[in-house]
C-alpha positions in Angstrom: 40.3 6.8 -38.2 39.9 3.4 -39.8 42.9 2.3 -42.0 40.7 1.4 -44.9 39.0 4.8 -44.8 42.4 6.4 -44.5 43.8 4.5 -47.4 41.1 5.5 -49.9 40.2 8.9 -48.6 43.8 9.9 -48.3 44.8 8.7 -51.7 41.7 10.1 -53.4 41.6 13.3 -51.4 45.2 14.1 -52.3 45.0 13.0 -55.9 47.4 10.1 -55.1 45.1 7.2 -56.1 46.5 5.5 -59.2 43.4 3.6 -60.1 45.4 0.3 -60.0 42.5 -1.3 -58.0 44.8 -3.1 -55.5 42.1 -2.4 -52.9 39.3 -4.0 -55.0 38.1 -7.6 -54.6 39.7 -7.9 -51.2 36.4 -7.1 -49.4 32.9 -6.0 -50.7 33.5 -2.4 -49.6 35.9 -1.2 -52.4 34.7 -1.1 -56.1 36.0 0.0 -59.4 33.6 2.0 -61.5 34.4 3.7 -64.9 38.0 4.6 -64.2 37.3 5.4 -60.5 38.0 3.6 -57.3 35.3 4.1 -54.7 34.5 3.0 -51.2 30.9 2.1 -50.4 30.8 2.3 -46.6 32.8 3.4 -43.6 35.0 0.6 -42.3 35.5 -0.2 -38.7 38.7 -2.3 -39.2 41.8 -0.8 -37.5 44.1 -2.2 -40.1 43.2 -3.3 -43.6 44.9 -4.9 -46.6 43.9 -2.0 -48.8 46.4 0.1 -46.8 49.0 -2.6 -47.0 48.9 -3.0 -50.7 48.1 0.5 -52.0 51.1 1.8 -54.0 50.5 5.3 -52.6 50.6 4.5 -48.9 54.0 4.7 -47.2 56.2 2.1 -48.7 59.7 0.8 -47.9 61.1 0.5 -51.4 64.4 -0.7 -50.2 62.8 -3.8 -48.6 61.0 -4.6 -51.8 64.2 -4.2 -53.9 66.1 -6.5 -51.5 63.3 -9.1 -51.3 62.5 -9.4 -55.0 65.8 -8.7 -56.8 69.5 -9.1 -56.5 70.6 -5.9 -54.6 73.8 -5.8 -56.8 71.7 -5.4 -59.9 69.9 -2.3 -58.7 70.6 1.0 -60.6 69.2 4.1 -58.8 67.7 5.5 -62.0 65.9 2.4 -63.4 66.0 -0.3 -60.7 67.1 -3.9 -61.0 69.0 -4.3 -64.3 70.3 -7.5 -65.9 70.4 -6.2 -69.5 68.9 -3.9 -72.1 67.7 -5.3 -75.5 65.9 -4.2 -78.6 63.3 -6.8 -79.6 60.2 -7.4 -81.6 57.9 -10.5 -82.2 59.0 -12.7 -85.1 55.3 -13.5 -85.8 54.1 -10.8 -88.2 50.5 -11.4 -87.2 51.4 -10.5 -83.6 53.3 -7.3 -84.7 50.4 -6.3 -86.9 48.0 -6.2 -84.0 50.4 -4.9 -81.4 51.2 -1.2 -80.4 54.8 -1.4 -81.4 57.0 -4.5 -81.7 54.6 -7.0 -80.1 57.2 -8.1 -77.5 54.7 -8.2 -74.7 52.2 -10.3 -76.6 54.9 -12.6 -77.7 56.2 -13.1 -74.2 52.7 -13.7 -72.7 51.9 -16.2 -75.4 55.2 -18.0 -74.8 54.7 -18.1 -71.1 51.2 -19.7 -71.7 52.5 -22.2 -74.3 55.4 -23.3 -72.1 53.3 -23.6 -68.9 55.1 -21.0 -67.0 51.7 -19.5 -66.4 48.2 -20.9 -67.0 46.4 -17.5 -66.9 47.3 -13.9 -67.7 45.7 -10.7 -66.5 45.7 -8.1 -69.4 44.3 -4.7 -69.8 41.3 -4.2 -72.1 38.9 -1.5 -73.1 35.5 -1.1 -74.8 34.8 0.8 -78.0 34.5 4.1 -75.9 38.0 3.4 -74.6 36.6 2.7 -71.1 39.4 0.7 -69.3 38.9 -2.8 -67.9 41.0 -5.8 -67.2 40.4 -9.5 -68.1 42.0 -12.9 -67.7 43.0 -15.0 -70.7 44.1 -18.6 -70.9 44.6 -19.0 -74.6 47.1 -17.3 -76.9 44.4 -16.6 -79.4 42.7 -14.3 -76.8 45.8 -12.1 -76.4 46.0 -10.2 -79.7 42.7 -8.3 -79.2 44.1 -6.8 -76.0 47.5 -6.0 -77.3 47.5 -2.2 -77.9 48.4 0.4 -75.4 45.4 1.9 -73.6 46.8 5.2 -72.3 44.3 4.9 -69.4 44.6 2.9 -66.2 42.9 -0.5 -66.0 41.9 -2.1 -62.7 44.6 -4.8 -63.2 45.4 -5.5 -59.6 41.8 -5.9 -58.7 41.5 -8.4 -61.6 44.4 -10.3 -60.2 42.9 -10.3 -56.7 39.8 -12.0 -58.1 41.6 -14.4 -60.4 43.9 -15.6 -57.7 40.9 -16.9 -55.8 40.1 -19.2 -58.6 41.6 -22.4 -60.0 44.6 -21.0 -61.9 47.9 -21.9 -60.1 50.3 -19.7 -62.0 49.1 -16.3 -63.1 51.1 -13.7 -65.1 50.2 -10.0 -65.1 51.0 -7.3 -67.5 51.3 -4.2 -65.3 52.1 -0.4 -65.3 54.6 0.8 -62.7 52.0 1.6 -60.0 50.3 -1.7 -60.5 53.6 -3.5 -60.4 54.4 -1.7 -57.1 51.1 -2.9 -55.6 51.9 -6.5 -56.6 55.4 -6.2 -55.2 53.9 -5.1 -51.8 51.7 -8.2 -52.0 54.6 -10.5 -52.9 57.0 -9.1 -50.3 54.6 -8.7 -47.3 51.3 -10.5 -47.9 48.7 -10.7 -45.2 48.3 -14.3 -43.8 45.0 -14.8 -45.6 46.5 -13.8 -48.9 49.6 -15.9 -48.8 48.4 -18.8 -50.8 46.8 -16.7 -53.6 49.7 -14.3 -53.8 52.0 -17.4 -54.4 50.0 -17.8 -57.7 51.6 -14.6 -59.0 54.2 -16.2 -61.2 55.3 -13.5 -63.7 55.0 -9.7 -64.0 55.7 -8.1 -67.3 56.0 -4.3 -66.9 55.2 -1.5 -69.2 57.2 1.8 -69.4 54.9 4.6 -68.5 55.3 8.4 -68.2 51.7 9.0 -67.4 48.1 7.8 -67.9 45.1 9.7 -69.0 41.8 10.3 -67.2 39.2 8.5 -69.1 36.5 11.1 -68.9 38.8 13.9 -70.0 40.2 11.7 -72.8 36.7 10.8 -74.0 35.7 14.5 -74.1 38.9 15.5 -75.9 38.5 12.8 -78.5 34.8 13.6 -79.0 35.8 17.2 -79.8 38.6 16.2 -82.1 37.3 13.2 -84.0 33.5 13.2 -83.3 31.8 9.8 -83.7 34.4 8.4 -86.1 35.5 5.0 -85.0 38.9 5.0 -83.3 41.2 2.1 -84.4 44.2 3.1 -82.2 46.2 5.7 -80.4 49.9 6.3 -80.2 52.4 8.9 -78.8 55.4 9.5 -80.9 58.7 10.8 -79.3 58.5 14.2 -77.6 59.9 16.1 -80.6 56.7 15.4 -82.4 54.7 17.0 -79.7 51.5 15.3 -80.5 49.1 12.3 -80.0 48.3 10.4 -83.1 44.7 9.0 -83.2 44.1 6.4 -85.9 40.5 6.5 -87.2 38.5 5.0 -90.1 38.9 8.4 -91.7 42.7 8.7 -91.3 45.1 9.9 -88.7 44.3 12.9 -86.5 47.1 14.7 -84.7 46.3 16.3 -81.3 48.8 18.7 -79.8 50.5 17.3 -76.8 49.6 20.4 -74.7 45.9 19.4 -75.1 46.7 15.8 -74.2 48.6 16.9 -71.1 45.4 18.5 -69.9 44.0 14.9 -69.6 46.8 13.4 -67.6 45.8 12.1 -64.2 46.8 14.2 -61.4 48.4 11.3 -59.5 50.8 10.7 -62.3 52.7 13.8 -61.2 53.6 11.9 -58.0 54.9 8.7 -59.6 58.6 7.7 -59.0 58.9 5.0 -61.6 59.0 5.4 -65.4 60.4 1.9 -66.4 58.2 -0.4 -64.1 61.0 -1.3 -61.8 59.1 -4.1 -59.9 58.5 -6.3 -62.9 60.5 -9.4 -64.0 60.8 -7.8 -67.4 59.9 -4.3 -68.4 59.1 -3.2 -72.0 58.7 0.1 -73.7 58.8 1.6 -77.2 62.1 1.7 -79.0 64.3 4.8 -79.4 67.2 5.0 -82.0 68.8 7.2 -84.6 66.7 5.3 -87.3 63.7 7.5 -86.4 60.1 6.9 -85.4 59.0 5.1 -88.5 61.5 2.3 -87.7 61.3 2.6 -83.9 57.6 2.1 -83.7 58.1 -1.4 -84.9 60.4 -2.3 -82.1 60.6 -2.4 -78.3 63.3 -1.8 -75.8 63.3 -4.3 -73.0 65.0 -4.5 -69.5 65.5 -7.8 -67.8 65.3 -7.4 -64.0 65.0 -10.9 -62.4 66.3 -14.4 -62.8 62.8 -15.4 -64.0 62.9 -12.5 -66.5 66.2 -13.7 -67.7 65.0 -17.2 -68.1 61.9 -16.1 -70.1 64.0 -14.0 -72.5 66.5 -16.8 -73.0 63.5 -19.1 -73.8 62.2 -16.6 -76.3 65.6 -16.5 -78.0 65.8 -20.3 -78.2 62.3 -20.7 -79.5 62.7 -17.9 -82.1 59.8 -16.0 -80.6 61.5 -12.7 -80.5 63.8 -11.0 -83.0 66.8 -9.0 -81.6 68.9 -6.2 -82.9 71.8 -4.3 -81.4 71.0 -1.8 -78.8 72.2 1.7 -80.1 75.2 3.1 -78.2 74.1 5.4 -75.5 70.6 4.1 -75.2 71.1 2.9 -71.6 72.3 6.3 -70.5 69.5 8.1 -72.2 67.0 5.8 -70.5 68.6 6.4 -67.1 68.5 10.1 -67.7 64.8 10.2 -68.7 63.9 8.0 -65.7 65.9 10.1 -63.3 64.2 13.2 -64.6 60.8 11.7 -63.8 62.0 10.7 -60.4 63.2 14.2 -59.6 60.0 15.7 -61.0 58.0 13.4 -58.7 60.1 14.4 -55.6 59.6 18.1 -56.4 55.9 17.6 -56.9 55.5 15.6 -53.7 57.5 18.3 -51.7 55.3 21.0 -53.2 52.1 19.1 -52.3 53.2 18.4 -48.7 54.8 21.9 -48.3 58.0 20.4 -46.9 61.1 18.9 -48.6 61.4 16.3 -45.8 57.8 15.1 -46.3 57.4 13.1 -49.5 54.1 11.5 -48.5 54.4 7.9 -49.5 58.2 8.0 -50.2 60.8 7.7 -47.4 63.2 10.6 -47.5 65.9 8.2 -46.2 65.5 5.7 -49.0 68.9 5.5 -50.8 67.4 5.9 -54.2 65.3 8.9 -53.1 68.4 10.4 -51.6 70.5 9.8 -54.7 67.8 11.3 -57.0 67.4 14.4 -54.8 71.1 15.2 -54.7 73.4 16.6 -57.4 76.8 17.9 -56.5 75.8 17.6 -52.8 72.9 20.0 -53.4 69.3 19.1 -53.1 68.0 19.2 -56.7 64.3 18.7 -57.4 63.7 20.3 -60.8 60.5 20.4 -62.7 60.4 18.1 -65.8 58.0 17.5 -68.6 56.0 14.3 -68.2 56.1 12.2 -71.3 55.0 8.7 -72.2 57.8 6.1 -72.3 
């Protein structure tokens, strides 16, 4: 069987395809269409780049960790770790247009202003929430794409196309599955991709518990809010048990059980909540001050030397505001991430029918082994999937 056909048919047929579009814009055969990745024709190649870069084909995560990060920084629960911070953009205009604290928008703007990157790949969506990805080269183009989408955009496919162009240094804002695909490109690029992959200069990651299927989301929102224009969506902490939909007529709360019915099946098989293969990873804040305060802030993990450099620059330039990280936040984050990993392992073993067959994960990977073991007993409990 051709590898390209194996990559897509295997991922799609087993509900493993993440929609990251890593296989798109490498050849004319793979396309992204309305939240779906499709292959147009059978392929006769014996080995293809789509197989090499797909985040759901067998992956040596340990090789990626050692290639891209300092191995001494790696924590089994959350990946490479150089520090945890609470941040928000100092620019009130950025914060007003952002999902939470505006940290990602501020960092992308800073990277463009300082010449660290000359182009950024960002997720976008139309007025029906249909996902897409676009490149921007000016800070003024960032704010309109700032809010969380809760659906998967074809970000890696957009990078594949952008990296063929004139831009020399490209930054990407990525979810965990997208960042894993980019990491596979960076660590083990095919010969014909080496020059363009070198253009990948910065990856800013997003915490993610799951993404929603666009078609099911659209149907749910149509039932709940009708034709009222939607201005934004947010997921408060799990104790609120709802999705908040901000419309021109006010806020509509949808029970989280209904939202969970829209979660993409492949998200049950994701091993990463905190976007471990980024230079910096950003999520919504959590503290004892409560949601009304926390939704104006982010928590941020620095992972690489480049990420540390960018955060230090943001501090010097006054681009970000910082506050003390609450005691215990790191341990809570590690626990939440470990729960997602264990849930993933349980779901993969259930899907394959064997505890020693984790499909795309290696059972001998040290982090996999650590997450599957508690008190020397294999422990793969179910866990509620929640947005980070």
